[in-house]
Backbone as JSON Lines, residues from 0, in Angstrom:
{"i":0,"aa":"X","n":[140.39,40.83,-81.25],"ca":[139.92,39.56,-80.74],"c":[139.36,39.75,-79.33]}
{"i":1,"aa":"X","n":[138.27,39.06,-79.05],"ca":[137.65,39.12,-77.73],"c":[138.55,38.41,-76.71]}
{"i":2,"aa":"X","n":[138.54,38.93,-75.49],"ca":[139.36,38.34,-74.44],"c":[138.53,37.44,-73.55]}
{"i":3,"aa":"X","n":[139.12,36.33,-73.18],"ca":[138.5,35.35,-72.3],"c":[138.18,35.99,-70.96]}
{"i":4,"aa":"X","n":[136.97,35.74,-70.45],"ca":[136.59,36.27,-69.15],"c":[137.27,35.48,-68.04]}
{"i":5,"aa":"X","n":[137.75,36.2,-67.06],"ca":[138.31,35.54,-65.88],"c":[137.16,34.92,-65.09]}
{"i":6,"aa":"X","n":[137.5,33.99,-64.2],"ca":[136.48,33.23,-63.47],"c":[135.48,34.12,-62.75]}
{"i":7,"aa":"X","n":[135.96,35.17,-62.12],"ca":[135.08,36.07,-61.36],"c":[134.1,36.8,-62.29]}
{"i":8,"aa":"X","n":[134.58,37.28,-63.42],"ca":[133.74,37.98,-64.39],"c":[132.73,37.01,-65.02]}
{"i":9,"aa":"X","n":[133.16,35.78,-65.28],"ca":[132.26,34.78,-65.86],"c":[131.14,34.45,-64.88]}
{"i":10,"aa":"X","n":[131.49,34.28,-63.6],"ca":[130.48,33.99,-62.58],"c":[129.48,35.13,-62.45]}
{"i":11,"aa":"X","n":[129.97,36.36,-62.5],"ca":[129.07,37.52,-62.42],"c":[128.12,37.54,-63.61]}
{"i":12,"aa":"X","n":[128.64,37.26,-64.79],"ca":[127.8,37.24,-66.0],"c":[126.77,36.12,-65.92]}
{"i":13,"aa":"X","n":[127.18,34.95,-65.42],"ca":[126.26,33.82,-65.31],"c":[125.16,34.06,-64.27]}
{"i":14,"aa":"X","n":[125.42,34.94,-63.31],"ca":[124.37,35.23,-62.32],"c":[123.16,35.89,-62.97]}
{"i":15,"aa":"X","n":[123.36,36.54,-64.12],"ca":[122.26,37.14,-64.87],"c":[121.66,36.17,-65.87]}
{"i":16,"aa":"X","n":[122.26,35.01,-66.03],"ca":[121.82,33.99,-66.99],"c":[121.49,32.72,-66.22]}
{"i":17,"aa":"X","n":[120.38,32.75,-65.48],"ca":[120.08,31.71,-64.51],"c":[119.93,30.3,-65.11]}
{"i":18,"aa":"X","n":[119.56,30.19,-66.37],"ca":[119.35,28.87,-66.95],"c":[120.58,28.35,-67.71]}
{"i":19,"aa":"X","n":[121.64,29.12,-67.72],"ca":[122.89,28.72,-68.35],"c":[123.8,28.13,-67.29]}
{"i":20,"aa":"X","n":[124.66,27.22,-67.69],"ca":[125.6,26.63,-66.74],"c":[126.96,26.43,-67.41]}
{"i":21,"aa":"X","n":[127.98,26.29,-66.57],"ca":[129.31,26.04,-67.09],"c":[129.41,24.59,-67.55]}
{"i":22,"aa":"X","n":[130.19,24.37,-68.57],"ca":[130.4,23.03,-69.11],"c":[131.59,22.4,-68.39]}
{"i":23,"aa":"X","n":[131.39,21.23,-67.85],"ca":[132.46,20.54,-67.14],"c":[133.62,20.19,-68.06]}
{"i":24,"aa":"X","n":[134.83,20.46,-67.61],"ca":[136.02,20.11,-68.36],"c":[136.31,21.01,-69.54]}
{"i":25,"aa":"X","n":[135.6,22.1,-69.62],"ca":[135.75,23.0,-70.76],"c":[135.37,24.41,-70.36]}
{"i":26,"aa":"X","n":[136.02,25.42,-70.91],"ca":[135.67,26.81,-70.63],"c":[134.58,27.21,-71.62]}
{"i":27,"aa":"X","n":[133.33,26.86,-71.26],"ca":[132.17,27.13,-72.12],"c":[130.93,27.17,-71.23]}
{"i":28,"aa":"X","n":[129.84,27.71,-71.78],"ca":[128.56,27.71,-71.09],"c":[127.53,27.02,-71.98]}
{"i":29,"aa":"X","n":[126.49,26.47,-71.35],"ca":[125.49,25.76,-72.14],"c":[124.09,25.93,-71.56]}
{"i":30,"aa":"X","n":[123.12,25.68,-72.44],"ca":[121.72,25.7,-72.04],"c":[120.94,24.84,-73.02]}
{"i":31,"aa":"X","n":[119.89,24.22,-72.52],"ca":[118.97,23.47,-73.37],"c":[117.64,24.21,-73.4]}
{"i":32,"aa":"X","n":[117.19,24.51,-74.62],"ca":[115.9,25.15,-74.83],"c":[114.9,24.1,-75.28]}
{"i":33,"aa":"X","n":[113.68,24.16,-74.74],"ca":[112.6,23.26,-75.16],"c":[111.45,24.12,-75.67]}
{"i":34,"aa":"X","n":[110.94,23.76,-76.84],"ca":[109.85,24.5,-77.46],"c":[108.63,23.6,-77.6]}
{"i":35,"aa":"X","n":[107.5,24.2,-77.95],"ca":[106.26,23.43,-78.08],"c":[106.26,22.53,-79.31]}
{"i":36,"aa":"X","n":[106.96,22.95,-80.36],"ca":[106.97,22.17,-81.58],"c":[108.24,22.48,-82.38]}
{"i":37,"aa":"X","n":[108.44,21.73,-83.45],"ca":[109.62,21.9,-84.27],"c":[109.65,23.28,-84.93]}
{"i":38,"aa":"X","n":[108.51,23.78,-85.33],"ca":[108.45,25.09,-85.98],"c":[109.01,26.18,-85.06]}
{"i":39,"aa":"X","n":[108.66,26.14,-83.79],"ca":[109.19,27.12,-82.84],"c":[110.7,26.95,-82.66]}
{"i":40,"aa":"X","n":[111.16,25.72,-82.56],"ca":[112.6,25.47,-82.4],"c":[113.36,25.97,-83.61]}
{"i":41,"aa":"X","n":[112.84,25.69,-84.79],"ca":[113.51,26.12,-86.02],"c":[113.47,27.65,-86.16]}
{"i":42,"aa":"X","n":[112.34,28.26,-85.79],"ca":[112.24,29.72,-85.81],"c":[113.26,30.37,-84.88]}
{"i":43,"aa":"X","n":[113.42,29.79,-83.69],"ca":[114.42,30.26,-82.74],"c":[115.81,30.2,-83.38]}
{"i":44,"aa":"X","n":[116.13,29.06,-83.96],"ca":[117.45,28.89,-84.57],"c":[117.66,29.86,-85.73]}
{"i":45,"aa":"X","n":[116.63,30.11,-86.49],"ca":[116.75,31.04,-87.62],"c":[117.05,32.45,-87.15]}
{"i":46,"aa":"X","n":[116.33,32.9,-86.12],"ca":[116.58,34.25,-85.59],"c":[117.97,34.37,-85.0]}
{"i":47,"aa":"X","n":[118.41,33.35,-84.28],"ca":[119.74,33.37,-83.69],"c":[120.8,33.32,-84.78]}
{"i":48,"aa":"X","n":[120.55,32.57,-85.84],"ca":[121.52,32.47,-86.94],"c":[121.78,33.84,-87.57]}
{"i":49,"aa":"X","n":[120.73,34.65,-87.72],"ca":[120.91,35.99,-88.3],"c":[121.77,36.86,-87.39]}
{"i":50,"aa":"X","n":[121.54,36.79,-86.08],"ca":[122.35,37.55,-85.12],"c":[123.8,37.04,-85.13]}
{"i":51,"aa":"X","n":[123.96,35.73,-85.2],"ca":[125.3,35.14,-85.21],"c":[126.1,35.62,-86.42]}
{"i":52,"aa":"X","n":[125.46,35.71,-87.56],"ca":[126.14,36.21,-88.76],"c":[126.57,37.66,-88.59]}
{"i":53,"aa":"X","n":[125.68,38.49,-88.03],"ca":[126.01,39.9,-87.8],"c":[127.18,40.05,-86.84]}
{"i":54,"aa":"X","n":[127.2,39.19,-85.81],"ca":[128.26,39.25,-84.81],"c":[129.53,38.52,-85.27]}
{"i":55,"aa":"X","n":[129.41,37.71,-86.3],"ca":[130.48,36.8,-86.72],"c":[130.91,35.95,-85.53]}
{"i":56,"aa":"X","n":[129.89,35.44,-84.83],"ca":[130.11,34.63,-83.63],"c":[129.02,33.56,-83.61]}
{"i":57,"aa":"X","n":[129.41,32.32,-83.87],"ca":[128.45,31.26,-84.12],"c":[128.4,30.24,-83.0]}
{"i":58,"aa":"X","n":[127.19,29.85,-82.6],"ca":[127.05,28.88,-81.51],"c":[127.32,27.46,-81.98]}
{"i":59,"aa":"X","n":[127.66,26.63,-81.03],"ca":[127.64,25.19,-81.24],"c":[126.24,24.78,-80.79]}
{"i":60,"aa":"X","n":[125.5,24.11,-81.65],"ca":[124.17,23.69,-81.22],"c":[123.75,22.41,-81.89]}
{"i":61,"aa":"X","n":[122.76,21.81,-81.27],"ca":[122.25,20.52,-81.7],"c":[120.75,20.58,-81.56]}
{"i":62,"aa":"X","n":[120.03,20.2,-82.59],"ca":[118.57,20.26,-82.58],"c":[117.97,18.9,-82.87]}
{"i":63,"aa":"X","n":[117.05,18.49,-82.01],"ca":[116.21,17.33,-82.28],"c":[114.78,17.74,-81.94]}
{"i":64,"aa":"X","n":[113.96,17.77,-82.96],"ca":[112.54,18.1,-82.86],"c":[112.3,19.4,-82.07]}
{"i":65,"aa":"X","n":[111.9,19.33,-80.81],"ca":[111.55,20.54,-80.06],"c":[112.68,21.05,-79.16]}
{"i":66,"aa":"X","n":[113.82,20.4,-79.2],"ca":[114.92,20.72,-78.29],"c":[116.1,21.31,-79.05]}
{"i":67,"aa":"X","n":[116.65,22.4,-78.5],"ca":[117.87,23.0,-79.04],"c":[118.88,23.06,-77.9]}
{"i":68,"aa":"X","n":[119.96,22.32,-78.04],"ca":[121.02,22.23,-77.04],"c":[122.17,23.12,-77.53]}
{"i":69,"aa":"X","n":[122.5,24.15,-76.75],"ca":[123.46,25.17,-77.16],"c":[124.68,25.17,-76.25]}
{"i":70,"aa":"X","n":[125.86,25.31,-76.86],"ca":[127.11,25.55,-76.12],"c":[127.76,26.78,-76.73]}
{"i":71,"aa":"X","n":[128.21,27.67,-75.85],"ca":[128.87,28.9,-76.31],"c":[130.28,28.98,-75.73]}
{"i":72,"aa":"X","n":[131.22,29.29,-76.6],"ca":[132.61,29.56,-76.24],"c":[133.23,30.27,-77.43]}
{"i":73,"aa":"X","n":[134.2,31.1,-77.17],"ca":[134.92,31.79,-78.24],"c":[136.21,31.04,-78.48]}
{"i":74,"aa":"X","n":[136.25,30.29,-79.56],"ca":[137.38,29.4,-79.82],"c":[138.7,30.15,-79.93]}
{"i":75,"aa":"X","n":[138.69,31.32,-80.58],"ca":[139.92,32.1,-80.73],"c":[140.51,32.53,-79.38]}
{"i":76,"aa":"X","n":[139.62,32.75,-78.4],"ca":[140.07,33.21,-77.08],"c":[140.29,32.04,-76.12]}
{"i":77,"aa":"X","n":[139.86,30.86,-76.5],"ca":[140.04,29.7,-75.64],"c":[139.06,29.6,-74.49]}
{"i":78,"aa":"X","n":[137.9,30.25,-74.63],"ca":[136.9,30.16,-73.56],"c":[135.79,31.18,-73.72]}
{"i":79,"aa":"X","n":[135.09,31.42,-72.63],"ca":[133.94,32.32,-72.61],"c":[134.4,33.77,-72.64]}
{"i":80,"aa":"X","n":[133.79,34.55,-73.54],"ca":[134.08,35.98,-73.65],"c":[132.78,36.77,-73.56]}
{"i":81,"aa":"X","n":[132.89,38.08,-73.63],"ca":[131.71,38.95,-73.63],"c":[130.8,38.63,-74.82]}
{"i":82,"aa":"X","n":[131.37,38.17,-75.92],"ca":[130.56,37.78,-77.09],"c":[129.6,36.64,-76.74]}
{"i":83,"aa":"X","n":[130.07,35.69,-75.97],"ca":[129.22,34.57,-75.57],"c":[128.1,35.02,-74.64]}
{"i":84,"aa":"X","n":[128.42,35.93,-73.76],"ca":[127.41,36.46,-72.84],"c":[126.36,37.24,-73.62]}
{"i":85,"aa":"X","n":[126.8,38.05,-74.56],"ca":[125.86,38.8,-75.41],"c":[124.96,37.84,-76.18]}
{"i":86,"aa":"X","n":[125.54,36.79,-76.74],"ca":[124.76,35.82,-77.5],"c":[123.77,35.08,-76.6]}
{"i":87,"aa":"X","n":[124.2,34.69,-75.42],"ca":[123.31,33.99,-74.48],"c":[122.12,34.87,-74.11]}
{"i":88,"aa":"X","n":[122.36,36.13,-73.84],"ca":[121.27,37.05,-73.5],"c":[120.31,37.21,-74.67]}
{"i":89,"aa":"X","n":[120.85,37.31,-75.88],"ca":[120.02,37.41,-77.06],"c":[119.17,36.15,-77.23]}
{"i":90,"aa":"X","n":[119.78,34.98,-77.07],"ca":[119.05,33.73,-77.21],"c":[117.91,33.64,-76.19]}
{"i":91,"aa":"X","n":[118.17,34.03,-74.96],"ca":[117.12,34.01,-73.93],"c":[115.98,34.94,-74.3]}
{"i":92,"aa":"X","n":[116.3,36.1,-74.83],"ca":[115.27,37.06,-75.25],"c":[114.43,36.5,-76.38]}
{"i":93,"aa":"X","n":[115.08,35.89,-77.36],"ca":[114.34,35.3,-78.49],"c":[113.45,34.16,-78.0]}
{"i":94,"aa":"X","n":[113.99,33.28,-77.17],"ca":[113.22,32.15,-76.68],"c":[111.99,32.61,-75.89]}
{"i":95,"aa":"X","n":[112.15,33.67,-75.13],"ca":[111.03,34.19,-74.33],"c":[109.94,34.79,-75.2]}
{"i":96,"aa":"X","n":[110.3,35.22,-76.39],"ca":[109.32,35.86,-77.28],"c":[108.55,34.85,-78.15]}
{"i":97,"aa":"X","n":[108.97,33.61,-78.09],"ca":[108.32,32.59,-78.93],"c":[107.18,31.93,-78.18]}
């Protein structure tokens, strides 16, 4: 099982993820992605879904038209872990390529 990152390690990881932020009242991180159209948003979600299956680590997300609102936390660990940081970096890479 992945271990929850301590506050200092989480802050260091977030310094590399400038568009991600901590979720108030919860040990989680979040980001909102905006795309040009629904096709791009859905393509983003499809690519991330394949990675999530391989990692067996699934995001909480919400999609309306061109917007994908993502929250990451490792429920088994009770907060943010290295898995969430890996997923966030992957999501940023995919979004930048669209």
